mmCIF file of the N, C-alpha and C atoms, coordinates in Angstrom:
data_MODEL
# 
_entry.id   MODEL 
# 
loop_
_atom_site.group_PDB 
_atom_site.id 
_atom_site.type_symbol 
_atom_site.label_atom_id 
_atom_site.label_alt_id 
_atom_site.label_comp_id 
_atom_site.label_asym_id 
_atom_site.label_entity_id 
_atom_site.label_seq_id 
_atom_site.pdbx_PDB_ins_code 
_atom_site.Cartn_x 
_atom_site.Cartn_y 
_atom_site.Cartn_z 
_atom_site.occupancy 
_atom_site.B_iso_or_equiv 
_atom_site.pdbx_formal_charge 
_atom_site.auth_seq_id 
_atom_site.auth_comp_id 
_atom_site.auth_asym_id 
_atom_site.auth_atom_id 
_atom_site.pdbx_PDB_model_num 
ATOM 1   N N  . MET A 1 1  ? 12.190 5.780  57.531 1.00 0.00 ? 1  MET A N  1 
ATOM 2   C CA . MET A 1 1  ? 11.684 5.189  56.034 1.00 0.00 ? 1  MET A CA 1 
ATOM 3   C C  . MET A 1 1  ? 10.272 6.161  56.151 1.00 0.00 ? 1  MET A C  1 
ATOM 4   N N  . SER A 1 2  ? 9.327  5.834  56.978 1.00 0.00 ? 2  SER A N  1 
ATOM 5   C CA . SER A 1 2  ? 7.780  6.389  57.481 1.00 0.00 ? 2  SER A CA 1 
ATOM 6   C C  . SER A 1 2  ? 8.002  7.736  57.281 1.00 0.00 ? 2  SER A C  1 
ATOM 7   N N  . SER A 1 3  ? 8.924  8.611  57.534 1.00 0.00 ? 3  SER A N  1 
ATOM 8   C CA . SER A 1 3  ? 8.942  10.058 57.653 1.00 0.00 ? 3  SER A CA 1 
ATOM 9   C C  . SER A 1 3  ? 8.780  10.358 56.108 1.00 0.00 ? 3  SER A C  1 
ATOM 10  N N  . TYR A 1 4  ? 9.452  9.634  55.574 1.00 0.00 ? 4  TYR A N  1 
ATOM 11  C CA . TYR A 1 4  ? 9.574  9.965  53.671 1.00 0.00 ? 4  TYR A CA 1 
ATOM 12  C C  . TYR A 1 4  ? 8.181  9.936  53.210 1.00 0.00 ? 4  TYR A C  1 
ATOM 13  N N  . SER A 1 5  ? 7.467  8.969  53.529 1.00 0.00 ? 5  SER A N  1 
ATOM 14  C CA . SER A 1 5  ? 5.989  8.837  53.013 1.00 0.00 ? 5  SER A CA 1 
ATOM 15  C C  . SER A 1 5  ? 5.467  9.925  53.456 1.00 0.00 ? 5  SER A C  1 
ATOM 16  N N  . LEU A 1 6  ? 5.543  10.620 54.752 1.00 0.00 ? 6  LEU A N  1 
ATOM 17  C CA . LEU A 1 6  ? 4.878  11.623 55.019 1.00 0.00 ? 6  LEU A CA 1 
ATOM 18  C C  . LEU A 1 6  ? 5.154  13.127 54.098 1.00 0.00 ? 6  LEU A C  1 
ATOM 19  N N  . LEU A 1 7  ? 6.234  13.003 53.856 1.00 0.00 ? 7  LEU A N  1 
ATOM 20  C CA . LEU A 1 7  ? 6.865  14.217 52.820 1.00 0.00 ? 7  LEU A CA 1 
ATOM 21  C C  . LEU A 1 7  ? 6.285  14.190 51.788 1.00 0.00 ? 7  LEU A C  1 
ATOM 22  N N  . GLN A 1 8  ? 6.272  12.683 51.152 1.00 0.00 ? 8  GLN A N  1 
ATOM 23  C CA . GLN A 1 8  ? 5.488  12.247 49.888 1.00 0.00 ? 8  GLN A CA 1 
ATOM 24  C C  . GLN A 1 8  ? 4.024  12.394 49.739 1.00 0.00 ? 8  GLN A C  1 
ATOM 25  N N  . ALA A 1 9  ? 3.495  12.280 50.583 1.00 0.00 ? 9  ALA A N  1 
ATOM 26  C CA . ALA A 1 9  ? 1.712  12.697 50.963 1.00 0.00 ? 9  ALA A CA 1 
ATOM 27  C C  . ALA A 1 9  ? 1.549  14.160 51.283 1.00 0.00 ? 9  ALA A C  1 
ATOM 28  N N  . MET A 1 10 ? 2.132  14.930 51.690 1.00 0.00 ? 10 MET A N  1 
ATOM 29  C CA . MET A 1 10 ? 2.065  16.136 51.662 1.00 0.00 ? 10 MET A CA 1 
ATOM 30  C C  . MET A 1 10 ? 2.454  17.065 50.684 1.00 0.00 ? 10 MET A C  1 
ATOM 31  N N  . THR A 1 11 ? 3.313  16.601 49.733 1.00 0.00 ? 11 THR A N  1 
ATOM 32  C CA . THR A 1 11 ? 4.054  17.582 48.991 1.00 0.00 ? 11 THR A CA 1 
ATOM 33  C C  . THR A 1 11 ? 3.414  16.759 47.348 1.00 0.00 ? 11 THR A C  1 
ATOM 34  N N  . GLY A 1 12 ? 3.633  15.573 47.476 1.00 0.00 ? 12 GLY A N  1 
ATOM 35  C CA . GLY A 1 12 ? 3.151  14.905 46.082 1.00 0.00 ? 12 GLY A CA 1 
ATOM 36  C C  . GLY A 1 12 ? 4.239  14.870 45.449 1.00 0.00 ? 12 GLY A C  1 
ATOM 37  N N  . VAL A 1 13 ? 5.578  14.899 45.716 1.00 0.00 ? 13 VAL A N  1 
ATOM 38  C CA . VAL A 1 13 ? 6.944  14.924 45.460 1.00 0.00 ? 13 VAL A CA 1 
ATOM 39  C C  . VAL A 1 13 ? 7.098  13.402 45.275 1.00 0.00 ? 13 VAL A C  1 
ATOM 40  N N  . ARG A 1 14 ? 7.692  12.828 43.793 1.00 0.00 ? 14 ARG A N  1 
ATOM 41  C CA . ARG A 1 14 ? 7.890  11.620 43.487 1.00 0.00 ? 14 ARG A CA 1 
ATOM 42  C C  . ARG A 1 14 ? 8.876  11.598 42.189 1.00 0.00 ? 14 ARG A C  1 
ATOM 43  N N  . TYR A 1 15 ? 9.983  10.878 42.312 1.00 0.00 ? 15 TYR A N  1 
ATOM 44  C CA . TYR A 1 15 ? 10.982 10.833 41.329 1.00 0.00 ? 15 TYR A CA 1 
ATOM 45  C C  . TYR A 1 15 ? 11.124 9.648  40.739 1.00 0.00 ? 15 TYR A C  1 
ATOM 46  N N  . ASP A 1 16 ? 10.697 9.282  39.608 1.00 0.00 ? 16 ASP A N  1 
ATOM 47  C CA . ASP A 1 16 ? 10.838 8.254  38.560 1.00 0.00 ? 16 ASP A CA 1 
ATOM 48  C C  . ASP A 1 16 ? 12.334 8.077  38.186 1.00 0.00 ? 16 ASP A C  1 
ATOM 49  N N  . ALA A 1 17 ? 13.178 7.522  38.597 1.00 0.00 ? 17 ALA A N  1 
ATOM 50  C CA . ALA A 1 17 ? 14.315 7.302  37.653 1.00 0.00 ? 17 ALA A CA 1 
ATOM 51  C C  . ALA A 1 17 ? 14.537 6.556  36.448 1.00 0.00 ? 17 ALA A C  1 
ATOM 52  N N  . VAL A 1 18 ? 13.870 5.983  36.243 1.00 0.00 ? 18 VAL A N  1 
ATOM 53  C CA . VAL A 1 18 ? 13.377 4.885  34.962 1.00 0.00 ? 18 VAL A CA 1 
ATOM 54  C C  . VAL A 1 18 ? 13.076 5.950  33.856 1.00 0.00 ? 18 VAL A C  1 
ATOM 55  N N  . THR A 1 19 ? 11.949 6.779  33.971 1.00 0.00 ? 19 THR A N  1 
ATOM 56  C CA . THR A 1 19 ? 11.828 7.780  32.966 1.00 0.00 ? 19 THR A CA 1 
ATOM 57  C C  . THR A 1 19 ? 12.732 9.258  33.194 1.00 0.00 ? 19 THR A C  1 
ATOM 58  N N  . SER A 1 20 ? 13.169 9.482  34.080 1.00 0.00 ? 20 SER A N  1 
ATOM 59  C CA . SER A 1 20 ? 13.753 10.702 34.750 1.00 0.00 ? 20 SER A CA 1 
ATOM 60  C C  . SER A 1 20 ? 12.630 11.813 34.674 1.00 0.00 ? 20 SER A C  1 
ATOM 61  N N  . THR A 1 21 ? 11.577 11.570 35.051 1.00 0.00 ? 21 THR A N  1 
ATOM 62  C CA . THR A 1 21 ? 10.423 12.363 35.452 1.00 0.00 ? 21 THR A CA 1 
ATOM 63  C C  . THR A 1 21 ? 10.221 12.663 37.078 1.00 0.00 ? 21 THR A C  1 
ATOM 64  N N  . LEU A 1 22 ? 10.164 14.241 37.229 1.00 0.00 ? 22 LEU A N  1 
ATOM 65  C CA . LEU A 1 22 ? 9.715  14.318 38.487 1.00 0.00 ? 22 LEU A CA 1 
ATOM 66  C C  . LEU A 1 22 ? 8.506  14.994 38.677 1.00 0.00 ? 22 LEU A C  1 
ATOM 67  N N  . TYR A 1 23 ? 7.501  13.966 39.410 1.00 0.00 ? 23 TYR A N  1 
ATOM 68  C CA . TYR A 1 23 ? 6.295  14.501 39.839 1.00 0.00 ? 23 TYR A CA 1 
ATOM 69  C C  . TYR A 1 23 ? 5.991  15.263 40.835 1.00 0.00 ? 23 TYR A C  1 
ATOM 70  N N  . ILE A 1 24 ? 5.011  16.484 40.787 1.00 0.00 ? 24 ILE A N  1 
ATOM 71  C CA . ILE A 1 24 ? 4.759  17.190 42.067 1.00 0.00 ? 24 ILE A CA 1 
ATOM 72  C C  . ILE A 1 24 ? 3.447  17.560 42.057 1.00 0.00 ? 24 ILE A C  1 
ATOM 73  N N  . ASN A 1 25 ? 2.588  16.987 42.904 1.00 0.00 ? 25 ASN A N  1 
ATOM 74  C CA . ASN A 1 25 ? 1.262  17.308 43.139 1.00 0.00 ? 25 ASN A CA 1 
ATOM 75  C C  . ASN A 1 25 ? 0.877  17.499 44.785 1.00 0.00 ? 25 ASN A C  1 
ATOM 76  N N  . PRO A 1 26 ? 1.044  18.584 44.959 1.00 0.00 ? 26 PRO A N  1 
ATOM 77  C CA . PRO A 1 26 ? 1.337  19.266 46.325 1.00 0.00 ? 26 PRO A CA 1 
ATOM 78  C C  . PRO A 1 26 ? -0.402 19.125 46.841 1.00 0.00 ? 26 PRO A C  1 
ATOM 79  N N  . ARG A 1 27 ? -0.636 18.966 47.945 1.00 0.00 ? 27 ARG A N  1 
ATOM 80  C CA . ARG A 1 27 ? -1.786 19.103 48.957 1.00 0.00 ? 27 ARG A CA 1 
ATOM 81  C C  . ARG A 1 27 ? -1.829 20.272 49.358 1.00 0.00 ? 27 ARG A C  1 
ATOM 82  N N  . ILE A 1 28 ? -0.653 20.899 49.944 1.00 0.00 ? 28 ILE A N  1 
ATOM 83  C CA . ILE A 1 28 ? -0.956 22.361 50.086 1.00 0.00 ? 28 ILE A CA 1 
ATOM 84  C C  . ILE A 1 28 ? -0.465 23.583 49.196 1.00 0.00 ? 28 ILE A C  1 
ATOM 85  N N  . LYS A 1 29 ? -1.215 24.626 49.285 1.00 0.00 ? 29 LYS A N  1 
ATOM 86  C CA . LYS A 1 29 ? -1.711 26.037 48.315 1.00 0.00 ? 29 LYS A CA 1 
ATOM 87  C C  . LYS A 1 29 ? -0.072 26.491 48.395 1.00 0.00 ? 29 LYS A C  1 
ATOM 88  N N  . GLY A 1 30 ? 0.189  27.114 47.586 1.00 0.00 ? 30 GLY A N  1 
ATOM 89  C CA . GLY A 1 30 ? 1.204  28.145 47.111 1.00 0.00 ? 30 GLY A CA 1 
ATOM 90  C C  . GLY A 1 30 ? 2.654  27.637 47.363 1.00 0.00 ? 30 GLY A C  1 
ATOM 91  N N  . ASP A 1 31 ? 3.319  28.556 47.340 1.00 0.00 ? 31 ASP A N  1 
ATOM 92  C CA . ASP A 1 31 ? 4.739  27.843 47.537 1.00 0.00 ? 31 ASP A CA 1 
ATOM 93  C C  . ASP A 1 31 ? 5.432  27.060 48.545 1.00 0.00 ? 31 ASP A C  1 
ATOM 94  N N  . PHE A 1 32 ? 6.220  26.125 48.187 1.00 0.00 ? 32 PHE A N  1 
ATOM 95  C CA . PHE A 1 32 ? 6.650  25.070 49.172 1.00 0.00 ? 32 PHE A CA 1 
ATOM 96  C C  . PHE A 1 32 ? 8.260  24.873 48.841 1.00 0.00 ? 32 PHE A C  1 
ATOM 97  N N  . ARG A 1 33 ? 8.946  24.321 50.005 1.00 0.00 ? 33 ARG A N  1 
ATOM 98  C CA . ARG A 1 33 ? 10.182 23.584 49.640 1.00 0.00 ? 33 ARG A CA 1 
ATOM 99  C C  . ARG A 1 33 ? 10.272 22.515 50.483 1.00 0.00 ? 33 ARG A C  1 
ATOM 100 N N  . SER A 1 34 ? 10.305 21.106 49.952 1.00 0.00 ? 34 SER A N  1 
ATOM 101 C CA . SER A 1 34 ? 10.864 19.888 50.607 1.00 0.00 ? 34 SER A CA 1 
ATOM 102 C C  . SER A 1 34 ? 12.081 19.092 50.302 1.00 0.00 ? 34 SER A C  1 
ATOM 103 N N  . PHE A 1 35 ? 12.547 18.368 50.943 1.00 0.00 ? 35 PHE A N  1 
ATOM 104 C CA . PHE A 1 35 ? 13.994 17.202 50.572 1.00 0.00 ? 35 PHE A CA 1 
ATOM 105 C C  . PHE A 1 35 ? 13.470 16.523 49.922 1.00 0.00 ? 35 PHE A C  1 
ATOM 106 N N  . LEU A 1 36 ? 14.386 15.966 49.015 1.00 0.00 ? 36 LEU A N  1 
ATOM 107 C CA . LEU A 1 36 ? 14.080 14.734 48.221 1.00 0.00 ? 36 LEU A CA 1 
ATOM 108 C C  . LEU A 1 36 ? 15.405 14.103 48.056 1.00 0.00 ? 36 LEU A C  1 
ATOM 109 N N  . ALA A 1 37 ? 15.616 12.942 48.135 1.00 0.00 ? 37 ALA A N  1 
ATOM 110 C CA . ALA A 1 37 ? 16.888 12.160 48.180 1.00 0.00 ? 37 ALA A CA 1 
ATOM 111 C C  . ALA A 1 37 ? 16.420 10.800 47.117 1.00 0.00 ? 37 ALA A C  1 
ATOM 112 N N  . THR A 1 38 ? 17.404 10.664 46.259 1.00 0.00 ? 38 THR A N  1 
ATOM 113 C CA . THR A 1 38 ? 17.363 9.643  45.412 1.00 0.00 ? 38 THR A CA 1 
ATOM 114 C C  . THR A 1 38 ? 18.348 8.903  45.662 1.00 0.00 ? 38 THR A C  1 
ATOM 115 N N  . GLU A 1 39 ? 18.687 7.714  44.395 1.00 0.00 ? 39 GLU A N  1 
ATOM 116 C CA . GLU A 1 39 ? 19.736 6.441  44.691 1.00 0.00 ? 39 GLU A CA 1 
ATOM 117 C C  . GLU A 1 39 ? 20.999 7.813  44.532 1.00 0.00 ? 39 GLU A C  1 
ATOM 118 N N  . GLY A 1 40 ? 20.768 8.575  43.327 1.00 0.00 ? 40 GLY A N  1 
ATOM 119 C CA . GLY A 1 40 ? 21.843 9.375  42.853 1.00 0.00 ? 40 GLY A CA 1 
ATOM 120 C C  . GLY A 1 40 ? 22.325 10.665 43.530 1.00 0.00 ? 40 GLY A C  1 
ATOM 121 N N  . GLY A 1 41 ? 21.400 11.271 44.439 1.00 0.00 ? 41 GLY A N  1 
ATOM 122 C CA . GLY A 1 41 ? 21.996 12.292 45.063 1.00 0.00 ? 41 GLY A CA 1 
ATOM 123 C C  . GLY A 1 41 ? 20.528 13.107 46.008 1.00 0.00 ? 41 GLY A C  1 
ATOM 124 N N  . PHE A 1 42 ? 20.776 14.376 46.334 1.00 0.00 ? 42 PHE A N  1 
ATOM 125 C CA . PHE A 1 42 ? 19.836 14.898 47.271 1.00 0.00 ? 42 PHE A CA 1 
ATOM 126 C C  . PHE A 1 42 ? 19.912 16.395 46.732 1.00 0.00 ? 42 PHE A C  1 
ATOM 127 N N  . GLY A 1 43 ? 18.609 16.596 47.200 1.00 0.00 ? 43 GLY A N  1 
ATOM 128 C CA . GLY A 1 43 ? 18.430 18.117 47.030 1.00 0.00 ? 43 GLY A CA 1 
ATOM 129 C C  . GLY A 1 43 ? 17.152 18.796 48.013 1.00 0.00 ? 43 GLY A C  1 
ATOM 130 N N  . THR A 1 44 ? 16.688 20.076 47.263 1.00 0.00 ? 44 THR A N  1 
ATOM 131 C CA . THR A 1 44 ? 15.479 20.434 47.921 1.00 0.00 ? 44 THR A CA 1 
ATOM 132 C C  . THR A 1 44 ? 14.716 20.559 46.500 1.00 0.00 ? 44 THR A C  1 
ATOM 133 N N  . VAL A 1 45 ? 13.277 20.686 46.826 1.00 0.00 ? 45 VAL A N  1 
ATOM 134 C CA . VAL A 1 45 ? 12.270 20.360 45.256 1.00 0.00 ? 45 VAL A CA 1 
ATOM 135 C C  . VAL A 1 45 ? 11.085 21.264 45.875 1.00 0.00 ? 45 VAL A C  1 
ATOM 136 N N  . GLY A 1 46 ? 10.677 21.738 45.118 1.00 0.00 ? 46 GLY A N  1 
ATOM 137 C CA . GLY A 1 46 ? 9.330  22.703 45.432 1.00 0.00 ? 46 GLY A CA 1 
ATOM 138 C C  . GLY A 1 46 ? 8.608  23.361 44.116 1.00 0.00 ? 46 GLY A C  1 
ATOM 139 N N  . VAL A 1 47 ? 7.875  24.499 45.075 1.00 0.00 ? 47 VAL A N  1 
ATOM 140 C CA . VAL A 1 47 ? 7.328  25.259 43.687 1.00 0.00 ? 47 VAL A CA 1 
ATOM 141 C C  . VAL A 1 47 ? 7.250  26.678 44.493 1.00 0.00 ? 47 VAL A C  1 
ATOM 142 N N  . LYS A 1 48 ? 7.856  27.411 43.331 1.00 0.00 ? 48 LYS A N  1 
ATOM 143 C CA . LYS A 1 48 ? 8.064  28.950 43.532 1.00 0.00 ? 48 LYS A CA 1 
ATOM 144 C C  . LYS A 1 48 ? 7.390  29.975 42.619 1.00 0.00 ? 48 LYS A C  1 
ATOM 145 N N  . ASN A 1 49 ? 6.406  30.775 42.841 1.00 0.00 ? 49 ASN A N  1 
ATOM 146 C CA . ASN A 1 49 ? 5.744  31.437 42.139 1.00 0.00 ? 49 ASN A CA 1 
ATOM 147 C C  . ASN A 1 49 ? 5.165  30.816 40.988 1.00 0.00 ? 49 ASN A C  1 
ATOM 148 N N  . GLY A 1 50 ? 4.618  29.603 41.367 1.00 0.00 ? 50 GLY A N  1 
ATOM 149 C CA . GLY A 1 50 ? 3.779  28.591 40.348 1.00 0.00 ? 50 GLY A CA 1 
ATOM 150 C C  . GLY A 1 50 ? 4.482  27.743 39.514 1.00 0.00 ? 50 GLY A C  1 
ATOM 151 N N  . LYS A 1 51 ? 5.761  27.775 39.580 1.00 0.00 ? 51 LYS A N  1 
ATOM 152 C CA . LYS A 1 51 ? 7.004  26.963 38.773 1.00 0.00 ? 51 LYS A CA 1 
ATOM 153 C C  . LYS A 1 51 ? 7.906  26.186 39.848 1.00 0.00 ? 51 LYS A C  1 
ATOM 154 N N  . PRO A 1 52 ? 7.789  24.934 39.020 1.00 0.00 ? 52 PRO A N  1 
ATOM 155 C CA . PRO A 1 52 ? 8.633  24.064 39.920 1.00 0.00 ? 52 PRO A CA 1 
ATOM 156 C C  . PRO A 1 52 ? 10.143 24.124 40.095 1.00 0.00 ? 52 PRO A C  1 
ATOM 157 N N  . PHE A 1 53 ? 10.595 23.448 40.741 1.00 0.00 ? 53 PHE A N  1 
ATOM 158 C CA . PHE A 1 53 ? 12.522 23.854 41.170 1.00 0.00 ? 53 PHE A CA 1 
ATOM 159 C C  . PHE A 1 53 ? 12.945 22.765 41.492 1.00 0.00 ? 53 PHE A C  1 
ATOM 160 N N  . LEU A 1 54 ? 14.088 22.364 41.408 1.00 0.00 ? 54 LEU A N  1 
ATOM 161 C CA . LEU A 1 54 ? 15.085 21.349 41.919 1.00 0.00 ? 54 LEU A CA 1 
ATOM 162 C C  . LEU A 1 54 ? 16.340 21.996 41.732 1.00 0.00 ? 54 LEU A C  1 
ATOM 163 N N  . GLU A 1 55 ? 16.739 21.622 43.264 1.00 0.00 ? 55 GLU A N  1 
ATOM 164 C CA . GLU A 1 55 ? 18.107 22.488 43.850 1.00 0.00 ? 55 GLU A CA 1 
ATOM 165 C C  . GLU A 1 55 ? 18.934 20.883 44.237 1.00 0.00 ? 55 GLU A C  1 
ATOM 166 N N  . VAL A 1 56 ? 19.742 20.632 43.573 1.00 0.00 ? 56 VAL A N  1 
ATOM 167 C CA . VAL A 1 56 ? 20.777 19.608 43.551 1.00 0.00 ? 56 VAL A CA 1 
ATOM 168 C C  . VAL A 1 56 ? 21.797 20.185 44.426 1.00 0.00 ? 56 VAL A C  1 
ATOM 169 N N  . ARG A 1 57 ? 21.900 19.274 45.703 1.00 0.00 ? 57 ARG A N  1 
ATOM 170 C CA . ARG A 1 57 ? 23.017 19.915 46.552 1.00 0.00 ? 57 ARG A CA 1 
ATOM 171 C C  . ARG A 1 57 ? 24.111 18.716 46.574 1.00 0.00 ? 57 ARG A C  1 
ATOM 172 N N  . GLN A 1 58 ? 24.022 17.624 46.414 1.00 0.00 ? 58 GLN A N  1 
ATOM 173 C CA . GLN A 1 58 ? 25.235 16.625 46.022 1.00 0.00 ? 58 GLN A CA 1 
ATOM 174 C C  . GLN A 1 58 ? 24.700 15.371 45.132 1.00 0.00 ? 58 GLN A C  1 
ATOM 175 N N  . GLY A 1 59 ? 25.626 14.819 44.681 1.00 0.00 ? 59 GLY A N  1 
ATOM 176 C CA . GLY A 1 59 ? 25.141 14.072 43.494 1.00 0.00 ? 59 GLY A CA 1 
ATOM 177 C C  . GLY A 1 59 ? 24.747 14.667 42.145 1.00 0.00 ? 59 GLY A C  1 
ATOM 178 N N  . GLU A 1 60 ? 23.776 13.462 41.621 1.00 0.00 ? 60 GLU A N  1 
ATOM 179 C CA . GLU A 1 60 ? 23.037 13.695 40.217 1.00 0.00 ? 60 GLU A CA 1 
ATOM 180 C C  . GLU A 1 60 ? 21.562 13.612 40.325 1.00 0.00 ? 60 GLU A C  1 
ATOM 181 N N  . ILE A 1 61 ? 20.743 14.314 39.860 1.00 0.00 ? 61 ILE A N  1 
ATOM 182 C CA . ILE A 1 61 ? 19.666 13.839 39.678 1.00 0.00 ? 61 ILE A CA 1 
ATOM 183 C C  . ILE A 1 61 ? 18.713 14.604 38.362 1.00 0.00 ? 61 ILE A C  1 
ATOM 184 N N  . PRO A 1 62 ? 19.338 13.357 37.308 1.00 0.00 ? 62 PRO A N  1 
ATOM 185 C CA . PRO A 1 62 ? 18.652 14.077 36.197 1.00 0.00 ? 62 PRO A CA 1 
ATOM 186 C C  . PRO A 1 62 ? 17.164 13.780 36.010 1.00 0.00 ? 62 PRO A C  1 
ATOM 187 N N  . VAL A 1 63 ? 16.634 14.868 35.575 1.00 0.00 ? 63 VAL A N  1 
ATOM 188 C CA . VAL A 1 63 ? 15.368 15.207 35.096 1.00 0.00 ? 63 VAL A CA 1 
ATOM 189 C C  . VAL A 1 63 ? 15.149 15.729 33.280 1.00 0.00 ? 63 VAL A C  1 
ATOM 190 N N  . GLY A 1 64 ? 14.310 14.905 33.173 1.00 0.00 ? 64 GLY A N  1 
ATOM 191 C CA . GLY A 1 64 ? 13.855 15.318 31.780 1.00 0.00 ? 64 GLY A CA 1 
ATOM 192 C C  . GLY A 1 64 ? 12.869 15.906 31.193 1.00 0.00 ? 64 GLY A C  1 
ATOM 193 N N  . LYS A 1 65 ? 11.524 15.692 32.671 1.00 0.00 ? 65 LYS A N  1 
ATOM 194 C CA . LYS A 1 65 ? 10.270 16.275 32.623 1.00 0.00 ? 65 LYS A CA 1 
ATOM 195 C C  . LYS A 1 65 ? 10.008 16.519 34.042 1.00 0.00 ? 65 LYS A C  1 
ATOM 196 N N  . VAL A 1 66 ? 8.760  17.333 34.045 1.00 0.00 ? 66 VAL A N  1 
ATOM 197 C CA . VAL A 1 66 ? 8.553  17.622 35.460 1.00 0.00 ? 66 VAL A CA 1 
ATOM 198 C C  . VAL A 1 66 ? 7.372  17.669 35.154 1.00 0.00 ? 66 VAL A C  1 
ATOM 199 N N  . VAL A 1 67 ? 6.256  16.628 36.013 1.00 0.00 ? 67 VAL A N  1 
ATOM 200 C CA . VAL A 1 67 ? 4.592  16.764 35.700 1.00 0.00 ? 67 VAL A CA 1 
ATOM 201 C C  . VAL A 1 67 ? 4.080  17.358 37.245 1.00 0.00 ? 67 VAL A C  1 
ATOM 202 N N  . LEU A 1 68 ? 3.860  18.730 37.042 1.00 0.00 ? 68 LEU A N  1 
ATOM 203 C CA . LEU A 1 68 ? 3.448  19.440 38.229 1.00 0.00 ? 68 LEU A CA 1 
ATOM 204 C C  . LEU A 1 68 ? 1.774  19.615 38.140 1.00 0.00 ? 68 LEU A C  1 
ATOM 205 N N  . SER A 1 69 ? 1.100  18.796 38.976 1.00 0.00 ? 69 SER A N  1 
ATOM 206 C CA . SER A 1 69 ? -0.489 19.019 39.247 1.00 0.00 ? 69 SER A CA 1 
ATOM 207 C C  . SER A 1 69 ? -0.924 18.317 37.867 1.00 0.00 ? 69 SER A C  1 
ATOM 208 N N  . GLY A 1 70 ? -0.281 17.119 37.490 1.00 0.00 ? 70 GLY A N  1 
ATOM 209 C CA . GLY A 1 70 ? -1.242 16.665 36.306 1.00 0.00 ? 70 GLY A CA 1 
ATOM 210 C C  . GLY A 1 70 ? -0.527 17.294 34.744 1.00 0.00 ? 70 GLY A C  1 
ATOM 211 N N  . HIS A 1 71 ? 0.315  18.346 34.779 1.00 0.00 ? 71 HIS A N  1 
ATOM 212 C CA . HIS A 1 71 ? 0.616  18.726 33.454 1.00 0.00 ? 71 HIS A CA 1 
ATOM 213 C C  . HIS A 1 71 ? 1.864  18.684 33.503 1.00 0.00 ? 71 HIS A C  1 
ATOM 214 N N  . ALA A 1 72 ? 2.337  18.559 32.312 1.00 0.00 ? 72 ALA A N  1 
ATOM 215 C CA . ALA A 1 72 ? 3.809  18.178 32.166 1.00 0.00 ? 72 ALA A CA 1 
ATOM 216 C C  . ALA A 1 72 ? 4.332  19.518 31.574 1.00 0.00 ? 72 ALA A C  1 
ATOM 217 N N  . ARG A 1 73 ? 5.627  19.754 32.152 1.00 0.00 ? 73 ARG A N  1 
ATOM 218 C CA . ARG A 1 73 ? 6.462  20.735 31.671 1.00 0.00 ? 73 ARG A CA 1 
ATOM 219 C C  . ARG A 1 73 ? 7.878  20.350 31.253 1.00 0.00 ? 73 ARG A C  1 
ATOM 220 N N  . PRO A 1 74 ? 8.342  20.808 30.276 1.00 0.00 ? 74 PRO A N  1 
ATOM 221 C CA . PRO A 1 74 ? 10.066 20.729 30.288 1.00 0.00 ? 74 PRO A CA 1 
ATOM 222 C C  . PRO A 1 74 ? 10.781 20.967 31.013 1.00 0.00 ? 74 PRO A C  1 
ATOM 223 N N  . PHE A 1 75 ? 11.926 20.331 31.370 1.00 0.00 ? 75 PHE A N  1 
ATOM 224 C CA . PHE A 1 75 ? 12.734 21.016 32.522 1.00 0.00 ? 75 PHE A CA 1 
ATOM 225 C C  . PHE A 1 75 ? 14.260 21.220 31.918 1.00 0.00 ? 75 PHE A C  1 
# 
């Protein structure tokens, strides 16, 4: 479990299942990709060319809104 906190600290990725919101507030500059695991599924999440992305590999991760560095975006 402690390794997940390191990922969250570096990438700023947090998923709120109650509001179906994906928060991304990266501490690293530029593009990045990281692992994301939730109760309903897992996959990769990150930023590419300044835009957030989520690639679900198994299960479901319902996302209605993405907040990238404090700015809400429809998803």
